Every structure is written in C-alpha cells, then in structure tokens.
PDB file of N, CA, C and O in Angstrom:
ATOM      1  N   UNK A   1     -37.705 187.997 136.848  1.00  0.00           N
ATOM      2  CA  UNK A   1     -36.840 187.251 138.491  1.00  0.00           C
ATOM      3  C   UNK A   1     -38.029 186.266 137.708  1.00  0.00           C
ATOM      4  O   UNK A   1     -39.214 186.454 137.430  1.00  0.00           O
ATOM      5  N   UNK A   2     -36.814 184.803 137.446  1.00  0.00           N
ATOM      6  CA  UNK A   2     -37.348 183.126 137.333  1.00  0.00           C
ATOM      7  C   UNK A   2     -37.135 183.151 138.851  1.00  0.00           C
ATOM      8  O   UNK A   2     -36.322 183.651 139.628  1.00  0.00           O
ATOM      9  N   UNK A   3     -37.933 182.595 138.903  1.00  0.00           N
ATOM     10  CA  UNK A   3     -38.372 181.465 140.431  1.00  0.00           C
ATOM     11  C   UNK A   3     -37.630 180.289 139.888  1.00  0.00           C
ATOM     12  O   UNK A   3     -37.398 180.097 138.695  1.00  0.00           O
ATOM     13  N   UNK A   4     -37.199 179.339 141.122  1.00  0.00           N
ATOM     14  CA  UNK A   4     -36.870 178.026 141.120  1.00  0.00           C
ATOM     15  C   UNK A   4     -36.794 176.967 142.528  1.00  0.00           C
ATOM     16  O   UNK A   4     -36.676 177.252 143.720  1.00  0.00           O
ATOM     17  N   UNK A   5     -36.912 175.664 141.845  1.00  0.00           N
ATOM     18  CA  UNK A   5     -37.354 174.801 143.179  1.00  0.00           C
ATOM     19  C   UNK A   5     -36.410 174.181 142.969  1.00  0.00           C
ATOM     20  O   UNK A   5     -36.376 173.593 141.888  1.00  0.00           O
ATOM     21  N   UNK A   6     -35.435 174.067 143.753  1.00  0.00           N
ATOM     22  CA  UNK A   6     -34.700 171.732 144.417  1.00  0.00           C
ATOM     23  C   UNK A   6     -35.292 171.375 144.585  1.00  0.00           C
ATOM     24  O   UNK A   6     -36.292 171.694 145.228  1.00  0.00           O
ATOM     25  N   UNK A   7     -34.800 169.888 143.753  1.00  0.00           N
ATOM     26  CA  UNK A   7     -36.107 169.032 144.464  1.00  0.00           C
ATOM     27  C   UNK A   7     -35.168 168.761 145.991  1.00  0.00           C
ATOM     28  O   UNK A   7     -35.914 168.592 146.955  1.00  0.00           O
ATOM     29  N   UNK A   8     -34.059 168.718 146.231  1.00  0.00           N
ATOM     30  CA  UNK A   8     -33.413 168.455 147.759  1.00  0.00           C
ATOM     31  C   UNK A   8     -34.129 169.020 148.606  1.00  0.00           C
ATOM     32  O   UNK A   8     -34.670 168.535 149.600  1.00  0.00           O
ATOM     33  N   UNK A   9     -34.141 170.258 148.144  1.00  0.00           N
ATOM     34  CA  UNK A   9     -34.854 170.664 149.373  1.00  0.00           C
ATOM     35  C   UNK A   9     -36.675 170.453 149.982  1.00  0.00           C
ATOM     36  O   UNK A   9     -37.304 170.733 151.002  1.00  0.00           O
ATOM     37  N   UNK A  10     -37.025 169.640 148.323  1.00  0.00           N
ATOM     38  CA  UNK A  10     -38.284 169.572 149.323  1.00  0.00           C
ATOM     39  C   UNK A  10     -39.148 167.796 150.108  1.00  0.00           C
ATOM     40  O   UNK A  10     -40.119 167.441 150.775  1.00  0.00           O
ATOM     41  N   UNK A  11     -37.577 167.058 149.200  1.00  0.00           N
ATOM     42  CA  UNK A  11     -36.754 165.784 149.816  1.00  0.00           C
ATOM     43  C   UNK A  11     -35.873 165.535 150.073  1.00  0.00           C
ATOM     44  O   UNK A  11     -35.231 164.646 149.512  1.00  0.00           O
ATOM     45  N   UNK A  12     -35.400 166.344 151.209  1.00  0.00           N
ATOM     46  CA  UNK A  12     -33.480 166.012 151.411  1.00  0.00           C
ATOM     47  C   UNK A  12     -32.903 164.610 151.425  1.00  0.00           C
ATOM     48  O   UNK A  12     -31.723 164.276 151.311  1.00  0.00           O
ATOM     49  N   UNK A  13     -34.172 163.730 151.617  1.00  0.00           N
ATOM     50  CA  UNK A  13     -33.761 161.914 151.615  1.00  0.00           C
ATOM     51  C   UNK A  13     -33.297 161.452 149.617  1.00  0.00           C
ATOM     52  O   UNK A  13     -32.680 160.617 148.956  1.00  0.00           O
ATOM     53  N   UNK A  14     -34.310 162.969 149.430  1.00  0.00           N
ATOM     54  CA  UNK A  14     -34.364 162.142 147.662  1.00  0.00           C
ATOM     55  C   UNK A  14     -32.947 161.594 146.972  1.00  0.00           C
ATOM     56  O   UNK A  14     -32.809 160.767 146.070  1.00  0.00           O
ATOM     57  N   UNK A  15     -32.074 162.247 147.616  1.00  0.00           N
ATOM     58  CA  UNK A  15     -30.588 163.370 146.702  1.00  0.00           C
ATOM     59  C   UNK A  15     -30.906 162.979 145.522  1.00  0.00           C
ATOM     60  O   UNK A  15     -30.454 161.987 144.950  1.00  0.00           O
ATOM     61  N   UNK A  16     -31.963 164.000 144.975  1.00  0.00           N
ATOM     62  CA  UNK A  16     -32.512 164.182 143.533  1.00  0.00           C
ATOM     63  C   UNK A  16     -31.418 165.711 144.379  1.00  0.00           C
ATOM     64  O   UNK A  16     -31.286 166.046 145.556  1.00  0.00           O
ATOM     65  N   UNK A  17     -30.752 166.359 142.878  1.00  0.00           N
ATOM     66  CA  UNK A  17     -30.020 167.571 142.847  1.00  0.00           C
ATOM     67  C   UNK A  17     -30.870 167.991 141.853  1.00  0.00           C
ATOM     68  O   UNK A  17     -30.754 169.212 141.953  1.00  0.00           O
ATOM     69  N   UNK A  18     -31.860 167.737 140.717  1.00  0.00           N
ATOM     70  CA  UNK A  18     -32.693 168.053 140.026  1.00  0.00           C
ATOM     71  C   UNK A  18     -33.450 169.640 140.452  1.00  0.00           C
ATOM     72  O   UNK A  18     -34.346 169.796 141.281  1.00  0.00           O
ATOM     73  N   UNK A  19     -32.724 170.809 139.538  1.00  0.00           N
ATOM     74  CA  UNK A  19     -34.084 172.091 139.961  1.00  0.00           C
ATOM     75  C   UNK A  19     -34.953 172.341 138.964  1.00  0.00           C
ATOM     76  O   UNK A  19     -34.689 172.463 137.768  1.00  0.00           O
ATOM     77  N   UNK A  20     -36.035 172.415 139.515  1.00  0.00           N
ATOM     78  CA  UNK A  20     -36.883 172.904 138.515  1.00  0.00           C
ATOM     79  C   UNK A  20     -37.096 174.817 138.485  1.00  0.00           C
ATOM     80  O   UNK A  20     -37.239 175.478 139.514  1.00  0.00           O
ATOM     81  N   UNK A  21     -37.068 175.392 137.112  1.00  0.00           N
ATOM     82  CA  UNK A  21     -37.193 176.810 136.755  1.00  0.00           C
ATOM     83  C   UNK A  21     -38.633 177.085 136.306  1.00  0.00           C
ATOM     84  O   UNK A  21     -39.618 176.353 136.217  1.00  0.00           O
ATOM     85  N   UNK A  22     -38.437 178.319 136.068  1.00  0.00           N
ATOM     86  CA  UNK A  22     -39.576 178.461 135.407  1.00  0.00           C
ATOM     87  C   UNK A  22     -40.007 180.516 135.820  1.00  0.00           C
ATOM     88  O   UNK A  22     -39.602 181.231 136.736  1.00  0.00           O
ATOM     89  N   UNK A  23     -40.906 180.800 134.707  1.00  0.00           N
ATOM     90  CA  UNK A  23     -41.279 182.855 135.578  1.00  0.00           C
ATOM     91  C   UNK A  23     -42.158 182.937 136.009  1.00  0.00           C
ATOM     92  O   UNK A  23     -42.626 184.075 135.986  1.00  0.00           O
ATOM     93  N   UNK A  24     -43.019 181.819 136.709  1.00  0.00           N
ATOM     94  CA  UNK A  24     -43.973 182.358 137.835  1.00  0.00           C
ATOM     95  C   UNK A  24     -43.869 180.954 138.301  1.00  0.00           C
ATOM     96  O   UNK A  24     -43.347 180.128 137.551  1.00  0.00           O
ATOM     97  N   UNK A  25     -44.544 180.422 140.068  1.00  0.00           N
ATOM     98  CA  UNK A  25     -44.970 179.784 140.311  1.00  0.00           C
ATOM     99  C   UNK A  25     -45.954 178.296 139.334  1.00  0.00           C
ATOM    100  O   UNK A  25     -45.940 177.066 139.315  1.00  0.00           O
ATOM    101  N   UNK A  26     -46.528 179.175 138.811  1.00  0.00           N
ATOM    102  CA  UNK A  26     -47.532 178.094 137.923  1.00  0.00           C
ATOM    103  C   UNK A  26     -46.846 176.961 137.058  1.00  0.00           C
ATOM    104  O   UNK A  26     -46.992 175.742 136.970  1.00  0.00           O
ATOM    105  N   UNK A  27     -45.955 177.995 136.401  1.00  0.00           N
ATOM    106  CA  UNK A  27     -44.881 177.372 135.592  1.00  0.00           C
ATOM    107  C   UNK A  27     -44.130 176.285 137.004  1.00  0.00           C
ATOM    108  O   UNK A  27     -44.909 175.394 137.342  1.00  0.00           O
ATOM    109  N   UNK A  28     -43.004 176.297 137.654  1.00  0.00           N
ATOM    110  CA  UNK A  28     -42.794 175.686 138.841  1.00  0.00           C
ATOM    111  C   UNK A  28     -43.805 174.280 139.186  1.00  0.00           C
ATOM    112  O   UNK A  28     -43.153 173.398 139.745  1.00  0.00           O
ATOM    113  N   UNK A  29     -44.553 174.098 139.067  1.00  0.00           N
ATOM    114  CA  UNK A  29     -45.076 173.522 139.898  1.00  0.00           C
ATOM    115  C   UNK A  29     -46.144 172.367 138.344  1.00  0.00           C
ATOM    116  O   UNK A  29     -46.733 171.286 138.378  1.00  0.00           O
ATOM    117  N   UNK A  30     -45.975 173.028 137.632  1.00  0.00           N
ATOM    118  CA  UNK A  30     -46.651 172.323 136.405  1.00  0.00           C
ATOM    119  C   UNK A  30     -45.079 170.927 136.037  1.00  0.00           C
ATOM    120  O   UNK A  30     -45.057 169.705 135.890  1.00  0.00           O
ATOM    121  N   UNK A  31     -44.003 172.042 136.030  1.00  0.00           N
ATOM    122  CA  UNK A  31     -43.192 171.479 135.778  1.00  0.00           C
ATOM    123  C   UNK A  31     -42.028 170.687 136.610  1.00  0.00           C
ATOM    124  O   UNK A  31     -40.944 170.160 136.361  1.00  0.00           O
ATOM    125  N   UNK A  32     -42.995 170.938 137.907  1.00  0.00           N
ATOM    126  CA  UNK A  32     -42.190 169.747 139.565  1.00  0.00           C
ATOM    127  C   UNK A  32     -42.893 168.425 138.863  1.00  0.00           C
ATOM    128  O   UNK A  32     -42.319 167.378 138.563  1.00  0.00           O
ATOM    129  N   UNK A  33     -44.224 168.739 138.691  1.00  0.00           N
ATOM    130  CA  UNK A  33     -45.242 168.058 138.692  1.00  0.00           C
ATOM    131  C   UNK A  33     -44.716 166.738 137.530  1.00  0.00           C
ATOM    132  O   UNK A  33     -44.926 165.549 137.771  1.00  0.00           O
ATOM    133  N   UNK A  34     -43.985 167.255 136.224  1.00  0.00           N
ATOM    134  CA  UNK A  34     -43.482 166.034 135.299  1.00  0.00           C
ATOM    135  C   UNK A  34     -42.507 165.726 136.427  1.00  0.00           C
ATOM    136  O   UNK A  34     -42.833 164.764 137.122  1.00  0.00           O
ATOM    137  N   UNK A  35     -41.423 166.322 136.733  1.00  0.00           N
ATOM    138  CA  UNK A  35     -40.749 165.969 137.535  1.00  0.00           C
ATOM    139  C   UNK A  35     -41.025 164.840 138.986  1.00  0.00           C
ATOM    140  O   UNK A  35     -40.394 163.863 139.391  1.00  0.00           O
ATOM    141  N   UNK A  36     -41.687 165.209 139.247  1.00  0.00           N
ATOM    142  CA  UNK A  36     -42.537 164.019 139.911  1.00  0.00           C
ATOM    143  C   UNK A  36     -42.377 162.818 139.913  1.00  0.00           C
ATOM    144  O   UNK A  36     -42.020 162.079 140.831  1.00  0.00           O
ATOM    145  N   UNK A  37     -42.657 162.585 138.811  1.00  0.00           N
ATOM    146  CA  UNK A  37     -43.498 161.351 137.693  1.00  0.00           C
ATOM    147  C   UNK A  37     -41.907 160.389 138.100  1.00  0.00           C
ATOM    148  O   UNK A  37     -41.963 159.214 138.465  1.00  0.00           O
ATOM    149  N   UNK A  38     -40.371 161.272 137.923  1.00  0.00           N
ATOM    150  CA  UNK A  38     -39.745 160.361 137.857  1.00  0.00           C
ATOM    151  C   UNK A  38     -39.583 159.756 138.424  1.00  0.00           C
ATOM    152  O   UNK A  38     -39.111 158.646 138.178  1.00  0.00           O
ATOM    153  N   UNK A  39     -40.054 160.405 139.990  1.00  0.00           N
ATOM    154  CA  UNK A  39     -39.735 159.874 141.677  1.00  0.00           C
ATOM    155  C   UNK A  39     -41.437 158.314 142.255  1.00  0.00           C
ATOM    156  O   UNK A  39     -41.751 157.458 143.083  1.00  0.00           O
ATOM    157  N   UNK A  40     -41.950 159.137 140.789  1.00  0.00           N
ATOM    158  CA  UNK A  40     -43.267 157.618 141.330  1.00  0.00           C
ATOM    159  C   UNK A  40     -44.338 158.437 142.405  1.00  0.00           C
ATOM    160  O   UNK A  40     -45.040 157.824 143.209  1.00  0.00           O
ATOM    161  N   UNK A  41     -44.332 159.415 142.314  1.00  0.00           N
ATOM    162  CA  UNK A  41     -44.890 160.675 142.681  1.00  0.00           C
ATOM    163  C   UNK A  41     -46.404 160.724 141.094  1.00  0.00           C
ATOM    164  O   UNK A  41     -46.365 160.939 139.882  1.00  0.00           O
ATOM    165  N   UNK A  42     -47.097 160.509 141.732  1.00  0.00           N
ATOM    166  CA  UNK A  42     -48.347 160.476 140.704  1.00  0.00           C
ATOM    167  C   UNK A  42     -49.568 161.307 141.282  1.00  0.00           C
ATOM    168  O   UNK A  42     -50.517 161.567 140.543  1.00  0.00           O
ATOM    169  N   UNK A  43     -49.543 161.704 142.545  1.00  0.00           N
ATOM    170  CA  UNK A  43     -50.897 161.755 143.445  1.00  0.00           C
ATOM    171  C   UNK A  43     -49.949 163.267 144.367  1.00  0.00           C
ATOM    172  O   UNK A  43     -48.924 163.022 145.002  1.00  0.00           O
ATOM    173  N   UNK A  44     -50.339 164.268 144.300  1.00  0.00           N
ATOM    174  CA  UNK A  44     -49.706 165.773 145.121  1.00  0.00           C
ATOM    175  C   UNK A  44     -50.814 165.706 145.665  1.00  0.00           C
ATOM    176  O   UNK A  44     -51.955 165.994 145.305  1.00  0.00           O
ATOM    177  N   UNK A  45     -50.012 164.963 147.308  1.00  0.00           N
ATOM    178  CA  UNK A  45     -50.853 165.018 148.812  1.00  0.00           C
ATOM    179  C   UNK A  45     -50.835 166.882 149.437  1.00  0.00           C
ATOM    180  O   UNK A  45     -49.799 167.522 149.254  1.00  0.00           O
ATOM    181  N   UNK A  46     -51.822 167.435 150.005  1.00  0.00           N
ATOM    182  CA  UNK A  46     -51.964 168.213 150.155  1.00  0.00           C
ATOM    183  C   UNK A  46     -50.316 169.345 150.943  1.00  0.00           C
ATOM    184  O   UNK A  46     -49.870 170.482 150.786  1.00  0.00           O
ATOM    185  N   UNK A  47     -49.962 168.096 151.778  1.00  0.00           N
ATOM    186  CA  UNK A  47     -48.459 168.132 152.345  1.00  0.00           C
ATOM    187  C   UNK A  47     -47.584 168.333 151.960  1.00  0.00           C
ATOM    188  O   UNK A  47     -46.630 169.033 152.299  1.00  0.00           O
ATOM    189  N   UNK A  48     -47.965 167.269 150.587  1.00  0.00           N
ATOM    190  CA  UNK A  48     -45.853 167.524 149.610  1.00  0.00           C
ATOM    191  C   UNK A  48     -46.511 169.046 148.789  1.00  0.00           C
ATOM    192  O   UNK A  48     -45.566 169.665 148.300  1.00  0.00           O
ATOM    193  N   UNK A  49     -47.641 169.633 148.586  1.00  0.00           N
ATOM    194  CA  UNK A  49     -47.223 170.778 148.040  1.00  0.00           C
ATOM    195  C   UNK A  49     -47.334 171.488 149.388  1.00  0.00           C
ATOM    196  O   UNK A  49     -46.255 172.077 149.447  1.00  0.00           O
ATOM    197  N   UNK A  50     -47.719 171.654 150.030  1.00  0.00           N
ATOM    198  CA  UNK A  50     -47.285 172.535 151.042  1.00  0.00           C
ATOM    199  C   UNK A  50     -45.477 172.887 150.871  1.00  0.00           C
ATOM    200  O   UNK A  50     -45.077 173.966 150.435  1.00  0.00           O
ATOM    201  N   UNK A  51     -44.527 171.733 151.312  1.00  0.00           N
ATOM    202  CA  UNK A  51     -43.659 171.825 150.676  1.00  0.00           C
ATOM    203  C   UNK A  51     -43.085 172.333 149.858  1.00  0.00           C
ATOM    204  O   UNK A  51     -42.057 172.968 150.094  1.00  0.00           O
ATOM    205  N   UNK A  52     -43.685 172.170 148.449  1.00  0.00           N
ATOM    206  CA  UNK A  52     -42.691 172.355 147.518  1.00  0.00           C
ATOM    207  C   UNK A  52     -43.567 173.733 147.448  1.00  0.00           C
ATOM    208  O   UNK A  52     -42.601 174.487 147.331  1.00  0.00           O
ATOM    209  N   UNK A  53     -44.526 174.478 147.437  1.00  0.00           N
ATOM    210  CA  UNK A  53     -44.524 175.811 147.812  1.00  0.00           C
ATOM    211  C   UNK A  53     -43.657 176.848 148.688  1.00  0.00           C
ATOM    212  O   UNK A  53     -43.282 178.016 148.583  1.00  0.00           O
ATOM    213  N   UNK A  54     -43.536 175.752 149.642  1.00  0.00           N
ATOM    214  CA  UNK A  54     -42.192 176.785 151.176  1.00  0.00           C
ATOM    215  C   UNK A  54     -41.256 176.786 150.596  1.00  0.00           C
ATOM    216  O   UNK A  54     -40.418 177.301 151.336  1.00  0.00           O
ATOM    217  N   UNK A  55     -40.500 176.345 149.044  1.00  0.00           N
ATOM    218  CA  UNK A  55     -39.411 176.167 148.403  1.00  0.00           C
ATOM    219  C   UNK A  55     -39.546 176.184 147.430  1.00  0.00           C
ATOM    220  O   UNK A  55     -39.280 175.188 146.756  1.00  0.00           O
ATOM    221  N   UNK A  56     -40.031 177.335 146.873  1.00  0.00           N
ATOM    222  CA  UNK A  56     -40.054 178.151 145.768  1.00  0.00           C
ATOM    223  C   UNK A  56     -39.022 179.578 146.432  1.00  0.00           C
ATOM    224  O   UNK A  56     -38.836 179.900 147.605  1.00  0.00           O
ATOM    225  N   UNK A  57     -38.677 179.991 145.593  1.00  0.00           N
ATOM    226  CA  UNK A  57     -37.454 180.839 145.591  1.00  0.00           C
ATOM    227  C   UNK A  57     -37.732 181.616 144.273  1.00  0.00           C
ATOM    228  O   UNK A  57     -38.192 181.192 143.213  1.00  0.00           O
ATOM    229  N   UNK A  58     -37.201 183.270 144.733  1.00  0.00           N
ATOM    230  CA  UNK A  58     -36.734 183.807 143.873  1.00  0.00           C
ATOM    231  C   UNK A  58     -34.777 183.684 142.563  1.00  0.00           C
ATOM    232  O   UNK A  58     -33.652 183.951 142.986  1.00  0.00           O
ATOM    233  N   UNK A  59     -35.035 183.340 141.482  1.00  0.00           N
ATOM    234  CA  UNK A  59     -32.889 183.200 141.240  1.00  0.00           C
ATOM    235  C   UNK A  59     -31.874 184.348 141.313  1.00  0.00           C
ATOM    236  O   UNK A  59     -30.674 184.122 141.155  1.00  0.00           O
TER     237      UNK A  59
END
C-alpha cells in the first residue's frame, strides 16, 4: 500500500494542494524535501520533520 502526504496538512496556511506519494516513508521524505524547495525551505527543522512524519498516511 502506498503512502501519501498532503502539503496542506503540514502547513495549512500555505494554500498548497500538492500531494506527495511514495511506497515508503523514505520515499515520502525524499519527495517532500524536493517539494519543500518550491516553498523556499532549504533546511528542515526538527519541528518541521515532526509535522511531516505525523501527517504521512496510507493511501
């Protein structure tokens, strides 16, 4: 079963509807890091990583 992460769940104020998909949590984290650059995020803080991991779910 694949995993998903909705950008708007990580930061509801972003207005971003991008959905990250992957087979594993590692896939999601890698793809989310690429997408985060579109928001100008180049350094992932522990707080951001916590929010990201908390919002990954099965599709």
